[in-house]
N, C-alpha and C positions, 0 to 999 in steps of 0.2 A: 295090370288092367288099365292104369292111367296111360294116356297117350302122351308121347313126347312131341315136341313142336313139329318135327319133320314127318310124323306118322300120318297126318291127315292132309287131304287136298285143301286148297284154299277157297272152297265154295262157301257161301254164306251159311249153309246148313252145318258144314263142318266147323265153322267159326262158332256157331251156336253151341255145338256139342263141346267144343274146347272150353268155352266159357262155363257151360254147365258142369263139366268135370272139375274145373277150377273152383267153382262155388262149392261143390260137394266136398272137394279135398280140404278147402279152408274151413268150412263150417263144421263138417262131420269128422274128417280124419284128423284134423289138427285141433279139434274140440273148441273152436272159437265160439260156436253157437251156445253150448252149455256154459262156457266160461263167462260170456257176456250176460247170460241169463242169471248166473250165480252172483255176479258183481252188480248188475243193474236189473233187478227183477222186473219183468214186464217189458223192458226195453229190448232185452235179448230175444224174447219171443217175437216181438214186433219186427226186429231186424231180420231174424231167421225166417219169419213168414214172408216178408217182402222178397228176400232172395229166393225163397222156395217158390213163390208165385211166378218168378221169372222163368223157372223151369217149366211150370204149367203153361205159361204163355208160349214157350217154344213148342210144346206139344200141341197147343191149339193152333198155332201158326202152321204147323205141319199137318193139320187136319187129322190128327190121330183120333181113333174111335172115342166116343164120349165115355165109354166104360173105363178106358185107360186113363182118361183125364180125371174121372171120378175117383179112381184108385189113387192117383197122384194127390188129389185133394184130401183124400182120406189119410194118406201118409202124413201130410202136413197137419191135419186136424189132430191126429194122434200125437204128433210131435209137440204141437202147441198145447194140447191137453196135458201132456206129461209135465210141461213147463209151469203149469198152474201151481203144482205142489212145490213149495219152497225146498230147496236143497235136494230132496228125494226126486223131484221132477227133473232137476238138472242132471242127476245121475242117469235117470231113465232116458233123458234127451241124448246124453252121450252114448248110450247103448243102442238107441233105435235107428239113428242115421237115416232120417227121412229123405234128405237130399240125395244121398248115395243110392237109395232105393229108387228114387224118381229118375235119376240119371240112367240106372239100369233099365227102367221101363222105357225111357226114350230110345236107348240103344236096341233093346230087344224087340220093340214094336215098331221099328223104323219102317217096315214094310206096310204099316197101316192096319195090321190085324190085331185081334184080341184073342185071349185064350179063355178056357173055362175057369182058370184060376182068377182071372180079373173079375169075372162075374161072381165067382164064389166069395171072394173077399168083400166086394161091394155089397152083395145081397146079404152076406153074413153080418156085416156091420149094420146094415139097415134093419135086419131082424133083431139084432142086439139092442139097437136104439128103441125100436118099437116095444121090445120086451121090458126094457127099463122104464119106458114111458108108462106102459100098462101097470108095472109094479108100483110106480110112483102114484098113479091114480088110485090103485087098490089100497095102498098104505094111507093115502089122504082120506079116502072114504072110511076106512076102519078107524082112523084117529077121530074124525068128525063124529062117527057113530058112538065112539067111546065117550067123547066129550059131551055130546048132547044126548 
């Protein structure tokens, strides 16, 4: 699936994809992102997120649909969220491969379209966040009622 140097034309877009694949290969396939996160907690997540945002910037520059960009940001948020939990988060980070998923989105949605799965993932995540927010509010009200 990785492109060799001679596989792509030398247009700027192809150079972006080459760089994106290289970032994903180094951070995800060679486990640099979770390794840095394990050795330097917080720093690894920051470095990984900055490189991940470069992939999102490529998508924005290519004027990909907002829902695809939202899905890419969601992948990065999940990856960063996994990194919050020491050691266990790094293991999850090693398994999730957010950058690899975002490169796949860049390649698959190159024509500028989105799919029902893009919408399902983003809407599902939004519903989950709203459910957790509602549950948190409910729990806070119950605790306050119990205390007072």
